[in-house]
C-alpha positions in Angstrom: 43.8 -13.0 18.8 45.9 -14.8 16.2 44.4 -15.7 12.9 45.2 -19.3 13.4 43.0 -19.4 16.5 40.0 -18.1 14.6 40.6 -20.6 11.8 41.0 -23.4 14.3 37.7 -22.6 15.8 36.1 -22.8 12.4 37.9 -26.1 11.9 36.7 -27.4 15.2 33.2 -27.2 14.1 33.9 -30.5 12.3 35.8 -33.6 13.2 37.8 -33.4 10.0 37.5 -30.5 7.5 40.9 -30.7 5.8 40.7 -34.1 4.1 37.4 -33.2 2.5 38.4 -29.6 1.7 41.6 -30.4 -0.1 40.0 -32.3 -2.9 41.7 -35.7 -2.1 39.1 -38.2 -0.9 40.3 -41.0 1.3 39.2 -43.5 -1.3 42.2 -42.5 -3.4 44.6 -43.8 -0.8 45.7 -47.4 -0.4 44.9 -49.2 2.9 47.1 -48.2 5.8 48.1 -50.4 8.7 47.2 -49.2 12.1 50.5 -47.9 13.8 51.7 -49.4 17.0 51.9 -46.0 18.7 50.5 -42.6 17.9 51.7 -39.1 18.7 48.9 -36.9 20.0 49.0 -33.1 20.5 47.4 -32.7 23.9 48.0 -28.9 24.2 45.4 -27.7 21.8 46.3 -24.6 19.9 49.5 -24.3 21.8 50.6 -23.3 25.3 53.1 -21.0 26.9 53.1 -22.8 30.2 53.5 -26.6 30.5 53.6 -28.0 34.1 54.5 -31.7 33.8 54.9 -34.1 36.7 54.4 -37.8 37.6 52.5 -39.9 40.0 55.9 -41.5 40.7 59.1 -40.1 39.4 60.1 -38.9 35.9 63.2 -38.3 33.8 63.4 -35.2 31.5 65.9 -35.5 28.6 67.0 -32.9 26.1 67.0 -33.7 22.4 70.8 -34.3 22.5 70.2 -37.1 25.0 71.4 -35.1 28.0 69.4 -35.8 31.2 68.1 -32.5 32.5 66.4 -33.9 35.6 65.4 -37.2 37.2 63.2 -37.3 40.4 59.8 -36.6 41.8 59.6 -32.8 41.5 57.1 -31.1 39.2 58.7 -29.4 36.2 57.8 -26.3 34.4 58.5 -25.4 30.7 57.4 -22.0 29.6 57.8 -19.2 27.1 58.8 -15.6 27.5 59.7 -15.7 31.2 60.0 -12.2 32.6 62.1 -11.6 35.6 63.2 -8.4 37.4 66.9 -8.0 37.7 68.9 -5.1 39.2 72.1 -4.0 40.9 72.3 -4.3 44.6 74.4 -1.6 46.3 75.7 -2.5 49.8 76.6 0.6 51.8 79.7 0.4 54.1 79.1 0.9 57.8 80.1 4.2 59.5 83.4 3.8 61.3 85.1 6.3 63.6 88.8 7.0 63.3 89.4 5.7 59.7 92.3 7.0 57.6 91.8 9.7 55.0 92.3 7.1 52.2 89.6 4.8 53.6 87.3 7.8 54.1 87.7 8.8 50.5 87.0 5.2 49.4 83.8 5.2 51.5 82.7 8.5 50.0 83.2 7.1 46.5 80.9 4.2 47.4 78.3 6.5 48.7 78.4 8.7 45.6 77.9 5.5 43.5 75.0 4.5 45.6 73.3 7.9 45.0 73.9 7.6 41.3 72.3 4.2 41.1 69.4 5.5 43.2 68.7 8.1 40.6 68.6 5.5 37.8 66.1 2.6 37.3 67.4 0.0 39.6 65.3 -2.8 38.2 65.4 -4.2 34.7 62.9 -6.6 33.2 64.7 -9.4 31.4 62.7 -11.7 29.1 63.9 -15.3 28.5 62.3 -16.8 25.3 62.3 -20.4 26.6 63.0 -21.9 30.0 62.8 -25.3 31.7 62.6 -25.2 35.5 62.0 -27.3 38.5 59.3 -26.4 41.0 61.0 -27.2 44.3 59.5 -24.8 46.8 60.1 -21.7 44.7 56.9 -20.8 43.0 58.8 -19.3 40.1 60.9 -22.4 39.7 64.6 -23.0 39.6 65.8 -22.7 36.0 67.6 -25.7 34.5 68.0 -24.5 31.0 67.2 -21.2 29.2 67.4 -20.6 25.5 66.4 -18.2 22.8 64.1 -20.8 21.1 62.0 -23.8 22.0 64.1 -26.9 22.7 62.5 -30.4 22.6 62.3 -32.0 26.0 61.2 -35.6 26.5 59.5 -36.8 29.7 59.4 -40.5 30.8 57.7 -41.8 34.0 60.1 -44.1 35.8 57.1 -45.6 37.4 53.5 -44.3 37.6 51.9 -42.0 35.0 52.8 -38.6 33.7 50.5 -35.7 34.3 49.9 -32.5 32.3 47.1 -30.0 32.4 45.3 -32.0 35.1 45.2 -35.2 33.2 47.2 -38.5 33.5 48.9 -40.0 30.5 50.4 -43.3 29.5 53.5 -43.4 27.4 55.8 -40.3 27.1 55.3 -36.6 26.9 57.4 -34.3 24.8 57.6 -30.5 24.7 58.0 -29.6 21.0 56.5 -27.3 18.4 53.5 -27.4 16.1 53.5 -26.6 12.4 53.4 -22.9 13.1 56.3 -23.0 15.7 54.2 -22.6 18.8 55.0 -24.7 21.9 52.9 -27.8 22.3 53.0 -31.0 24.4 52.8 -34.4 22.5 51.8 -37.7 24.1 53.3 -40.7 22.4 51.1 -43.6 23.5 50.4 -47.2 22.3 47.6 -47.0 19.7 45.3 -49.4 21.6 45.5 -47.1 24.7 44.9 -44.0 22.5 41.8 -45.5 20.9 40.4 -46.7 24.3 40.6 -43.2 25.5 39.1 -41.7 22.4 36.0 -43.9 22.7 35.5 -42.9 26.3 36.0 -39.2 25.5 33.6 -39.4 22.5 30.9 -41.6 24.0 29.8 -42.5 27.6 31.7 -45.7 28.5 28.4 -47.0 29.9 26.8 -47.1 26.4 25.9 -50.4 24.7 28.8 -52.5 23.7 27.8 -52.5 20.0 27.7 -48.7 20.0 31.2 -48.6 21.6 32.5 -51.1 19.0 31.1 -49.0 16.2 32.8 -46.0 17.6 36.1 -48.0 18.0 36.1 -48.8 14.3 35.2 -45.3 13.3 38.0 -43.8 15.5 40.5 -46.3 14.2 39.5 -45.6 10.6 39.8 -41.9 11.2 43.2 -42.3 12.7 44.7 -44.2 9.8 43.4 -41.7 7.3 44.8 -38.7 9.2 48.4 -39.7 10.0 51.5 -38.1 8.7 50.1 -34.6 8.4 52.3 -32.9 10.9 56.0 -32.9 11.4 56.3 -33.5 15.2 53.0 -35.3 15.9 50.3 -37.4 14.2 46.9 -36.1 15.3 45.2 -33.4 17.3 43.8 -34.5 20.7 40.7 -32.4 20.5 37.6 -32.0 18.2 39.8 -30.7 15.4 40.5 -34.5 15.0 39.2 -36.8 17.8 38.7 -36.0 21.5 41.4 -37.7 23.7 41.7 -37.4 27.4 44.5 -39.8 28.3 44.0 -42.3 31.1 40.9 -40.5 32.5 38.5 -41.6 29.7 39.7 -45.2 29.5 37.4 -47.9 30.9 37.1 -51.6 30.8 34.2 -51.3 28.3 36.2 -49.1 25.9 39.1 -51.5 26.1 36.8 -54.4 25.3 35.5 -52.5 22.3 39.1 -52.1 21.0 39.9 -55.8 21.6 36.7 -57.0 19.9 37.5 -54.9 16.8 41.3 -55.2 16.6 42.6 -54.0 13.3 39.2 -53.4 11.7 38.7 -50.3 9.6 35.8 -49.1 7.4 36.7 -49.2 3.7 35.1 -48.2 0.4 36.4 -49.9 -2.7 39.4 -51.2 -0.7 40.5 -47.9 0.9 39.8 -46.5 4.4 37.0 -44.0 4.4 36.7 -40.5 5.9 35.0 -41.9 9.0 33.3 -38.6 10.1 30.9 -38.7 13.0 29.1 -36.3 15.3 27.1 -36.4 18.5 23.6 -36.1 17.2 22.3 -35.7 13.6 18.9 -34.4 14.7 17.0 -37.2 13.0 18.8 -37.1 9.5 22.4 -37.1 8.5 23.7 -34.9 5.7 25.4 -35.4 2.4 29.1 -34.5 2.7 29.1 -31.9 0.0 26.5 -29.8 1.8 28.9 -29.4 4.8 32.4 -29.9 3.3 33.9 -29.7 -0.2 33.6 -33.2 -1.6 30.7 -35.4 -2.5 31.8 -38.8 -1.1 29.6 -41.8 -2.1 29.5 -43.4 1.3 28.7 -40.1 3.2 25.1 -39.8 2.0 22.1 -38.5 3.9 20.3 -41.2 5.8 17.5 -41.3 8.4 18.8 -41.3 12.0 15.5 -41.8 13.9 17.1 -42.9 17.1 18.6 -39.5 17.7 15.6 -38.5 19.8 16.8 -41.0 22.4 18.9 -38.0 23.7 15.8 -36.1 24.8 15.4 -38.5 27.8 18.9 -37.9 28.9 19.6 -35.4 31.7 22.9 -34.4 30.2 22.2 -35.1 26.5 18.8 -33.7 25.9 20.1 -30.4 24.6 21.9 -32.2 21.8 18.5 -33.2 20.4 16.6 -29.9 20.7 17.8 -26.5 21.7 17.4 -22.8 21.1 19.4 -19.6 21.4 18.2 -16.0 21.6 19.8 -12.6 20.9 18.5 -9.1 20.9 19.5 -7.4 17.7 22.4 -5.4 19.3 23.6 -8.6 21.0 23.6 -10.6 17.8 25.4 -7.8 16.0 28.1 -7.6 18.7 28.4 -11.4 18.7 28.9 -11.6 14.9 31.4 -8.7 15.0 33.4 -10.5 17.6 33.7 -13.4 15.1 34.8 -11.2 12.2 31.4 -10.6 10.6 30.3 -7.0 11.0 26.9 -5.9 9.7 26.1 -3.4 12.4 22.7 -4.1 14.1 21.0 -7.0 12.3 17.5 -6.3 10.8 16.9 -9.8 9.4 18.4 -13.2 9.1 17.3 -15.1 6.0 17.9 -18.8 5.4 18.6 -18.6 1.7 19.3 -22.3 1.0 18.3 -25.3 3.0 19.1 -29.0 2.2 16.6 -31.8 1.9 17.7 -32.9 5.4 16.8 -29.4 6.7 20.3 -28.0 7.3 21.1 -24.4 6.4 23.8 -24.2 3.8 23.4 -20.5 3.1 22.3 -17.8 5.5 22.1 -14.1 4.9 22.4 -11.4 7.6 21.0 -8.0 6.7 22.2 -5.3 9.1 22.1 -1.5 9.2 25.7 -1.4 8.0 25.7 -4.1 5.4 24.7 -7.6 4.3 26.8 -10.7 4.6 26.2 -14.3 3.4 27.3 -17.3 5.5 28.0 -20.6 3.7 27.6 -24.2 4.6 28.5 -25.3 8.1 30.0 -21.8 9.0 26.6 -20.8 10.4 27.3 -22.8 13.5 30.4 -20.8 14.2 29.0 -17.3 13.4 25.7 -17.8 15.3 27.2 -19.9 18.0 24.8 -22.8 17.4 25.1 -26.6 18.0 24.2 -27.7 14.5 23.3 -26.4 11.1 19.7 -27.8 11.5 17.9 -24.7 12.6 15.4 -22.0 12.0 15.8 -18.3 12.6 13.0 -15.9 13.5 12.7 -12.3 14.6 10.2 -12.3 17.4 8.7 -9.0 18.3 8.7 -8.1 22.0 5.9 -7.4 24.4 5.0 -11.0 25.1 5.4 -12.4 28.6 6.9 -15.6 29.9 6.8 -17.3 33.4 10.0 -18.8 34.6 10.3 -21.2 37.6 12.7 -20.1 40.3 14.3 -23.5 39.9 15.1 -23.0 36.2 18.4 -21.3 36.6 19.3 -21.6 32.9 16.3 -19.7 31.7 16.6 -17.2 34.5 20.1 -16.5 33.2 18.7 -16.1 29.7 16.2 -13.5 30.9 19.0 -11.6 32.5 21.2 -11.7 29.4 18.3 -10.6 27.2 17.6 -7.7 29.5 14.0 -8.9 29.9 11.9 -6.9 32.4 10.7 -8.8 35.5 7.1 -7.5 35.9 5.7 -9.9 38.5 6.6 -12.5 41.1 4.4 -15.6 41.6 4.0 -17.5 44.9 2.8 -20.9 46.0 1.1 -21.6 49.3 2.8 -23.4 52.1 0.6 -25.7 54.2 1.3 -27.5 57.4 0.6 -31.2 58.2 -3.1 -30.2 58.9 -3.2 -28.5 55.5 -3.6 -25.2 57.1 -2.1 -22.1 55.3 1.1 -21.1 57.1 2.7 -18.9 54.5 3.8 -18.3 50.9 7.1 -18.7 49.0 8.2 -17.5 45.6 7.6 -20.0 42.8 8.7 -18.0 39.8 8.7 -14.8 37.9 6.9 -13.2 35.0 9.1 -11.4 32.4 8.2 -9.1 29.5 10.4 -10.1 26.6 12.2 -7.7 24.2 12.5 -7.9 20.4 14.9 -10.8 19.7 16.2 -13.3 17.2 15.3 -16.8 18.1 17.2 -19.8 16.7 15.5 -23.1 17.2 17.4 -26.3 16.2 18.1 -30.0 16.6 21.2 -32.0 16.7 24.8 -31.4 17.8 27.7 -31.3 15.3 28.1 -31.3 11.5 25.7 -34.2 11.0 27.8 -36.0 8.4 28.5 -39.7 8.8 27.7 -41.6 12.0 25.4 -40.1 14.6 26.6 -41.3 18.1 23.2 -41.0 19.7 21.7 -42.8 16.7 24.3 -45.6 17.0 23.4 -46.0 20.6 19.7 -46.2 19.8 20.3 -48.8 17.0 22.4 -50.9 19.4 19.7 -50.8 22.0 17.2 -52.0 19.4 19.4 -55.0 18.5 21.8 -53.9 15.7 25.4 -55.0 15.9 28.4 -52.7 15.1 28.6 -53.8 11.5 24.9 -53.0 10.9 25.4 -49.6 12.6 28.4 -48.7 10.5 26.9 -49.8 7.2 23.8 -47.8 7.9 25.7 -44.5 8.4 28.4 -45.2 5.9 26.8 -46.4 2.7 28.4 -49.2 0.6 31.3 -49.8 2.9 33.1 -53.0 4.0 35.0 -53.8 7.1 38.6 -54.8 6.5 41.3 -56.0 9.0 44.4 -54.0 8.1 46.5 -55.2 11.0 47.7 -53.5 14.1 45.9 -52.6 17.4 
């Protein structure tokens, strides 16, 4: 695995690490207008295989303006294409009554065939970069091949472009990221981008005031994170803001954009670092306890509405959750993420903030001791937030698990817990007569294990999305929501979508 992938996973623990880590708060910058269009990297950490098509037809153009293809076929751009190539020897037919000269010529061809047969007849040829059409041939028909990545721009003549199972407005371009890896960039009108971000970050069915608060936070985040890459503006995943193209747009998210056109959150006249996370677990965090800088508007505030998530079928585990490892499992998990202490003996929470988040954890193993600082605990332990406790629970205890609880049954299997009994429930007929039994659950004996219990989902700095929804349901408007989570701010119309 490349080092950049490990680093990107660490970065993805937050919506924006870099601007806080580089010592340059957003308040030092002048207000920025919202751009008319935005270039979004929709290929994550990069790709070696980009299949791009259209619901109608498309045109693919090289960077020199040359049209490479126009039509309705799917296209395939990929790296390091390997093909088998070899010489084909065609033997002459046997013929009676040929002249001595022809016989000698035929014998020479046969000798050459035997020589080729003794040598590797197939050679693997690697093409560093290729653009091909998928027209019946699953390998594609090559249009261009090159030794390096060449920018290719895709425009839908009508309909929408599609990539990686998603539909996109605007254009797509195969290009490179800052490290030279192949990516796909969607250039899209900013209003469309923001409408998609809202729907990707929050359910589009949420209260209009919560969606409007998210619209302003997303727009503010955008204007403070532009111009950081050469070939695109912003990442389309949780390294910046989640973006899913057409699929996460909705009438409600578009209304949120229209209601808040041009509005950004500012502190002393400059756009803020508008950080947000899914659920703050009841209390947000001071920025310096997660990132590098203490920003005056990113202060710890109560977020009592976060417990609204516990009544949600899909969101309840963003309020309260737990994770368990046996000691060998935890040691292997930490080692897979670059922290090797052997088999852990203890996990100590050395420093905890007033809000309850762990900012320094210590793992003591049979092969060493390592400290984990700030929000990195989420990455190394695989947790949803930094608001957690860690306990070593001795084994021997028992737990009953319903046969319907597939998640917990899976946990028992992963932990290697011993199933020691099966429980049954009686089956009665309409006359309430006993007609049989069926399994109702299982009793397990649990091993020694580390148990992490926690609340919240995300870094916990800035706006809590579940908290915003709760405030909206209780009558707060988007301005009140934003001013609660971002202390001392003002809303400013800087122009643009």
